[in-house]
N, C-alpha and C positions, 0 to 999 in steps of 0.2 A: 775667622774666629770672632765670636761676639765677646765684647768686653763687659764683664759683669762686676757688680760691686764685690769687693772682698768681704769676707766675713767681718773683718775689722771695721769697714766702713758702715755696714748696716748695724753692727753692734754699737758703734759710736752714736749713731742716730738714736737707737733705742735707749742707750745709757743717758744721753742728753734729755730725752723725753722723760725717762724715769726720774732723773734728778729734779726736773721741773715739777713733775707730779708729786714727788715726795715732799717738796717744799710747799706745794699747794695743800697737801693733806694735813699740814701743820696748822692750817687755818690762821688764827690771829697770833700764833706763836706760843712758846712755852709759858710765858707769864700769864697770858689769858687762859690757857689751859689750866694752869694752877689755880687761877681764880675760880674757874668753873668747878673745880674739885672742892675748893674751900667753901663754895656756896652749896655744897652737897649734891652736885649734879655731875653726871657723866657728860662727856663731849658728844657731839653728834655722831662721830665715827665709832666711839665706844658703845653708844647705844645701838647702832646698827649691828656691830659685831656681836653683841649679846642677843639681839633680836633674831638674827638669822641662824639657820641650822649650823651646828658646829662643823667646820671644815668645808662648808659649801661656798660656792662662788658668789662674789658680789660684783655685778657688772655695772660699774659706775657710768653714769651718763652726764656729760657736760662738765667734767672736772676742769677743763681749761677755759671755760667760759669766763670772759672779762679779765683773764690773768694779766693782760697787757694794757689794762685801762685803770683809771683812778689811782695812778701812781702806785699800783700794786697793792692797794688797800682793800681790795675786794676779792680775795682768793676764793675761787669756786662760786663767786657771787653770793657768798654767805649761806649757801644751802647745799646739802649733799643729796643727790638724787640718783637712783639706780634700781636695778633688779636683783633679787636674790630669792632664796627659798626659805619659807617659814613652815615648819611641820610638813616638809616635803612638797609644799605647794609653791609654784612661782608667784611672786608678789612684787609690787613696786613700792619703794620706800622714798619718802620725802622728809628730810631732817634738817631743820634750821641749825646753823652753826653759830651759837651764841658767842664764840670767841672772836667772831668777825663783826665788829660794830653792834654787839648785843643782838645779833641775829636780825638786824634791820633789813628791810627789803630794798635792794637796788633794782633798777629797771630790768637787769638781766636775771635777777631772782625770779621775777614773774615769768620770764621766758623759760627758765628751767622747770618751774613748777608746772606750767602748762604742758610742756613736753612730756613730763612724767605722767600727768593725767591723761594725755592723749594716748600714750602707750598702754596705760591701764584700760582705757575705754576700748581701744581698738582690738585688744587681745582678751578682753573680758577677764582680767586677773585682778585680785584684790589690791587695794592701795592703802598704805599706812602712812599717816602724817605724824611725825614726832615734832611737836610745836614748841618752839623756844625762841620767841622773837619779840623785839621791842616795837615792831610795827614798821611803818613806812619811813624810809630814809628821807626826812622832810626836805632837805635842800634839793633833792632830785625828784620831788613828787610829780613834776610835770611829765616825767617818763614812766611813772608807776601807776598813778591814780586814774587818769582819763584814757579814753580811746578803746577801740574794739578789742585790742589785746592787752589792755591794762589789767589791773588787779581784779576787776569785776568778772573777767573771763574765768578766773579760777572758780568763783562761786557759781557761775553758769555751768561749768563742767561738774562741780559738786552736785548740782541739782539734776542734771541729766543722768548722772550715774545712779542717783537715788531713785528717781521717778521713772526713768525710761529704760536705762540699760541694765539696772540691777547689778551693778559692780559693787562688791563690798568695800566700804570705806571705814577705817578705824582711825580715830584721832586721839593721840595721847598728848595732853597739855602738860608739858614737863618744865615749863618756865612761863614767862609772860606771854600773853596772847591778847593783844590790845586792839581796840577800835574795830574797823572793818575786818581785820584779820580774824576776829572771833567767829565770823560766819563760816570760816573753813571747818572748824570742828563742829559748829552748830548744824552744818549741812551734811555731816557724816552720820553713819549708822550707829556708831558706838563712840562715846566720849569718855576718856579716862583722865583723871587729874591726880597729881601727886601732892601729898600733904606738905605744906611748908614752903614749897618752891614754885608752885604753879599759880597763875593768876589769869582770869579770863573776864574781860569787861569791855564795854564800848568806850569807856573812858577810865583813866587811872585816877588815883586820889587827887592829884594836883588839878587835873582837868575838871573833876567833879566840884572841887572847891571853887574854882574860877567860874564855872558855868552855873551852878545852883547854890553855892554857898555852904555846901555840906562838908564837914570835916570828918573823914573816915579813913581807917587804915586799909591797906590792900587786902588783907585776909578777910576782913568783914565785908568788903566791897565785892570781891570776886575770887575768893580763895576756894580751895578744894572742898572744905567742909560746908561752906555756904551753898555752893552749887550742887552738892550731892544731898543736901538736906532741905534747905529752904527753897531755892529756885527750881531745883529738879532739872537744871540744864545738863549737868553731867550725869553719867550713869554709874561710874565706878570711881572709888577713891583708893589709892594705894599709898603705902608709907614711904616708898623711895623709888628711884629710877629702876632698879633691878626688878622689884616686884611688879612694877608697871609693865615692863617688857615681858615678864613671865605671863602676865594676864593677857597681853596681846596674843601670845602663842597659844594660850588656852582658848581664846576666842577663835583662832584659826582651826583648832581641833574640832570646834563645833560647826564649822562650815561643811556643806555637802562635799562628799568625796570628789577630789579632782581626778582628771584623767591620768592614769599612770604614765610616768616619764620614761619607763624602762624600755629602751631599745638598744641593741648591741651593735649589729652590723660587723663589718670587717675593718681592720686597720688600714690606713693608707698604704699604697704600694711603696712609698719612699718615706724616709724619716723627715720630720719637720725641720731639722737643723739646716737642711739645704736651702730653706727659704731665705736665709741670710745672704746667700750667694747668688740669688736669682736676679735681682734687679741690675740693670746696666749702670756702670759708673757714670756714664752720660745718659741722662733721662731720655734722650732722643734716640738711643740705640735700641735694637730689638732684643728680645729674649723669648724663651719658650714657655707659653702660658700653660701648656700641658704639664710642665715640670711643677708648677704651683699646684695644679689640680691634683696631681698624684701624691702630693704631700699634705693635702687638706681633706680630701673626700675619701670615702670608703674605696677599697681596692675593687670590690665586687660590684656587679650590676651597673657598670658605667657604659653608656651607649651614646655616641655622638649622633646628632640629628643632621642629615644632609652634609656629611663631612667633605664632600667634594664640590659642593655648590656654595658660592660666596663664603669661602673659608676665612675671610677676615673677621667674621663674627662666628664664634663657636657656640653652638647650642647643644646641650647634652642632658640626658636623663642620668642622674647620679644619686648617691645616697650619702647621708651624713649620720654616722652612728645608727645606721639602719633606716633612717627616715628618708623617704623619697623626696628629691628636690629637682627642680628644673633649672639648669645652670645656663646663664648667658654670659659670655666673656669675650673680650677683644683680643685678637691675635695681633702681634706687632711684627714689623719687618716687611720685606718685599715677598709677596706670595704669588706663585704661579697658578693661573686659572685657564680654563678653555678659552676665555675671551681676552686673555692677555694678563700682564702683571697687575697686581693690586697692592695698594699701600695699606699695611696693617694699621689698626687704630683709627681708620677712616670708615665711615658708614656709607656704603653705596646703595643704590636703589634696590639691587637684588638682595643684599644682606638685610636691608630694612624690612623687605617683604618676608624674607625667611624668618626673621625674629618675630614679626607680627604673627605669623602662622603658628610658630612654636609656642608663643605666649598664649595664644588662643587655646591651643591644646592643653596647656598647663591649667588654664582657667576651667576648661570643661571637665578636666579630671581632678580638680581640687588639689593640685600639687603646688607647694610654695615655690617661689622664684628666688634665686640667688644671682645677683649681678656682680661680676668681677670687672670693675671699671678700669680701663686704660684707653680712653677714647680722645681723639684730637678733634673730632667734629665730623660733619657730613661732607661728602665730595662736592666740589664746585666745578664749574666750567660748562662748556657747550654740550659735551657728551652727557654729562650728568643731568643737565636740565632736560635734554631730549629723552633721557631714560625715565623722566618723571620723578626725580629725586624728591621734589616737594611733596607730591602725593604719597610716595612710598614712605617718606619720613613721617608724614602725618599718620599713616596707618600704624607705624611702629609705636609712635607716641600714644595714639588713641587706645590701642589694645593694652598697652602697659598701664595707662592711666585708669582704665575701666576694669582692670583685673581686680577681683575681690580676694584673691588668695594673698597670703603674706608675701611681702617683697623685702628682701634683705640685701643691702648694698655694701660692698667693700671696694674702696678706691685704692688701687695698688700704686698707680703712677699718675697719668694724666686724666683729667675730667674737664674737658674743654668744649666750648661752643655748645651748639644745639645737641651734639652727641651726648653730652653730660645729661641733658634733659631726657633724651630718648632712652638712656641707660638707667632709668628710674631715679633721676635726680631728685634732690630733696623737695623741690616744689611739688612733686607728685605724691607726697605723703608715703614714702616707703616705711615699712614697719620699723626697721632699724637702719642706721647708716654708720659705717665704720671706715676707718682709713689706716693705712700703714704710715709710718713716718715719712715715706717717700711720696705721699699723695700730693697732687698739685691741682687744685680746683680753681678755675678761672676762665674767663671768656676766651683768652688766648695766651700763648707764651710771650715772653718779653721780646724776642726777636721779631715775632709777628706784629707785636704792638708798635715797635719802633718803625717797622715798614708802613703800618697803617697810619701812624700819626705823622711821622717825619718823612715818609717815602717820597711824596711829591716834591718837597723842598730839596731832598738829596738828589733826586733825578734832575731837577733844574740846574743844580750846581754842577752835576756831572756833565750835562749837555753843554753848559757854558765853559767847561774846563776849569772851574774854580775849586779851590780846596774848601773843606768843611770848616766854617768859622768856629771859633772857640765857644761862643754862646750856644750854637747848635749842638756841638759836642757835649756841652754840659746838660742841655735838655734831653739829649738821647741817653746820657748816663743816668739822669734822674728817672726817665721812663723805665729803663732796665731795672734800676734799684727798686722802684715802686712795684713792678711786677714780680721781682724776686721776693719781696716782702709779702705781697698779696697771695702768692702761690705757695708760700710756706705752709706746711700742714698744720703747724701750731696756730697760725693766723686763722685758718678755717675753723679749727677746734675752738678757738677763743670766741668765735662768733656763732657757734652752734651749727656750723655747716656740716659737721659730722657729730654723731652722738659720742664717739670716743675714738681716740687714736690707740691702736693696739700693737703690741709686739708681734711680729709675724709668727713667732713660735707659738703664740696663743691663739692663732686664727681658727683652727679646727674647734677648739674648746669654746671660744667666744661665739662663733657662728652656730654651734650646736645648742648652746644655752639660749641664744636669741631665738632659734627655731623652736625650741621647747616652749618658750614663753608664747611665741606667736601661735602655737598650735595647742596650747594648754587646755582650751575648752572644746577642742575638736570641731570648731566651726570656722567659717570664712570671715575675714575682716569685712565689715560693712563699708560701703562707699562713704566718702567724707560727708556728703550732704545728708545722708541718712543717719550717720552717727552723731555728727556735731551740729 
């Protein structure tokens, strides 16, 4: 009998995640939210709620970024990013959270904005910037200003979207927009400013006074009236936040019609609630991946590819709300095969070649790929090397890396070693990456790390018949503790290794919306070098 998590265990993980997320969504807290309101402005999340279609989903990206850094002073890195629908059209939204250090940019703020822009570029969906930022967080400027992926990269992406990719960009300056940050709206297609609250300028009044000796107020220097009358930098002026957001929606109605999102399909064969009971209480124990598939994907038109060959890697044609997808998933446990038992979660030479062929077929047919990751790595040993595991693994990686169809990843449990890479790891630019609260992303598990780091010393002590000294026991305990922390799903989310952690019950809905965004324009994703 396989030991699985109780509903209560998974529910507790989800509740802990939701408690953390609810706290982060408060931004700088009630007092700063009140100040935002007193200043005549909505908060970033209030703006997004008014901008998106009523009742539609907002798929937030990077909510946990930096939550465990800066003594907790940078919730969500001071910027809200995600995907939603505006006038029925999928769109990406970037909104500075002025309740967090006046919307100043932290190093991770840049990371989040770039990720949002990359999603917009890759999927050719419009992007909206709701700007309300005091600029660079100056004490941390060395991690913000310079470098290939510093703030300049944002403006590079702005330029590519305007000149080469023709991705619509709408910028609403709803608060301060200072210094180099002003180039973000300046490089957008449409600039909207709000009377009385917005400012846009390469330098504020104090800097202008110090630099050139001019004494001027903010409104005269870079307010909405000046920029929509004298400078002509901005295109529209509105009286308040609400009318600004309505104008953005009006601009969306003027865009060419998007591809219809309507597909129905059949419901899953089993209810989603069973996903809480799916994962083992001990992450090393097996479970039935088909049980997850039957609760996430459409009941009809499911067909496994080569089910009796290399079964440790499941490949199948499936549908998600009627949309065809090519599914790649790891099976766990001991599996019987013609050539002997196989360890699930391990990639063998045969399974690597099987997946490579399956992915090639998906690419030829233009079918998006969905990876359900629970992989511990590639097989090692004499037999594996003689079977050509290195070459087979390279084929699996290469076909995945070069596939131009959308790739969506969901990490259920393990994502370890080179197997994580081959299963569309983040370094290969998947379209979206998600994880359950049980996700564990790292080079290896703690026990394996203990063996790799301390194994030779332990073996010598065993050979000499000596007990393990206290200092070595302490080092082993530290190694285990470090790996437990690194393998926590929230640690990965805080560093952007997944776009979002999701409640298992929301899996079908989240994957379907991600797939809709990825296929919104009805074309394939360009290769990284061609796009960026």
